[in-house]
Each structure stands twice: as structure tokens, then as C-alpha cells.
Residue, then its C-alpha position, 0 to 999 in steps of 0.5 A: i274462718i271454717v264452719v264445719e257442719a254435719v247437718p246441712r244448715e238449711l235443716s239446722s234451724v227446723p226444730a226452732l220456731g223462731l220465737l224470741s222470748f225476752h221475758a223472765r220465767t220462774e223456771h229459768p236461772a237469773q243469768l238467762h234473764a240478764l242475757a235476755a234483757a241484754s240481747r233484746p235491743f240487738y235483734p233489730s239491728i242484727v237483722e237490718e245488718l244481715a239484710e245489707t250484708a247478705g242481700e236478703h230480707v229476714v222477717y223480724g217483728q215484735i208480736g208479743h207472747l201470751r201466757g194464760a192461766l186455766h186454774e187458780a194455781d196457774e194464776r198464782e204462778l202468773e203473779t209470781g212471774a209478773a213480780l219477776n218481770q217487774q223486777h227485771h223491767f220486762a214489759f208486760e200487761r195483765v189481761n183478763a179472760s176476754e182480753c186473752r181471747e181477743l189476743e188469741p181467739s182459739l184459746h181454751p174457753d176456760v182461760r181465766s187470765g193471762l200475762h201478755f209479754l209485749e216485747d217478745a218477738r218472732v224471726d224467720n229462723r230459716a231465713l236468718t240462718a241462710a242470711i248468716a251463712r251468706a254473710a259469713q261466706r261473703a266475709g270469707a268463711e269456708f263451709k265444710s260438710a263433715a261431722v266433727e270427730a274431735i276437738e283437740a287440745k294441747a297444754g289445756r288449750v283448744r288447738g282445733v278440730r278434727s273433721g272429715g279426716e282433716f285437722h283444722e287448726a284454730a285459735w278459737v272453736v265455737l260449738a254451735a250445733g244446738c240439738w245436734s250437739g252430742 
């Protein structure tokens, strides 16, 4: 396994906040809801396995997520979201204005109500990225610092990547550059 990275992995997770939203949102496609539901149970075991394999602890915890409503239109949107989350069996609770401020004291004083998504979580994304890299290296992965210049294909199949003036043959190529994908 060769990992080619143009941006140092220490920086690759900086734009992410480490928030893991496992609830359905009306603006997201149904496939994303299914992916969220399927991936949620794996995070604790992935983090635990990485701690063993990489030899370092990665902070992970279910902290919940609060969506508040300031106006009547926001409350209608929350109700639509509540119905969608019930349909997908995501755990949430309706909270009134004072319960919203109990959960998050610095909310705007005009918050009227909210939905508290109980299963949303947080992970230390920088530590997670470092642990994944360390585990990959221990498993034999090689890291190269260079930009990918081209993904080369022949007869309709990817054959590898060109990077740093070299061709790296590969049966599989995974594009995981996140916001640096160009």
C-alpha cells in the first residue's frame, strides 16, 4: 500500500471539527441517512482497535447535537426533521427553550425550542488521522509526500497513479483528499 499525500496528514484534518452527525437532515439525500445509520455502530470499535494497533488513545464520545429554532418557520423545519429521524430510527428528544439553554447556556435568548440528537458524537480528528497513519505504517503502508499528477487508466480500468514523476501501479486507487481534491 502506498499513500501519496500532497498535504501533510497533520494538516489534512484541520478543516474538520471532529463532529460525527448520525442524524438525518432534510437537506441530505436518503442514501446519506442510510450510511449514517450503518456507520454509527462502528466508530467505538474502530477507535478501540486503533488504540491497540497504533498504540495511542483517540478521544471519542457521544456528546449529542442540538438544533435550535429561533422562529416559527424554524420550528416547522424541526418538526419535519423530527419525522424524518423517527422514520430512520435515530434517537432524539424534543426540548423546550429552557432545556435548550440548559444543554447550551450560550444560545441566543430567542431560541424557542429544539431537537437534541442523542447519538451524535465527537472524535479528536487530528489524533484519529495520526493513529490511522501510524496503524497503516505498522501494517506496511508506505507514505510519499507528493501531489498526484494523474490517475492512469487502460482499457477502462485504473492502473495506478503518477506522482512525483513516478508511476505507482495499483489494482485499487482511493481518492481521499477531502477538501484538497481538485
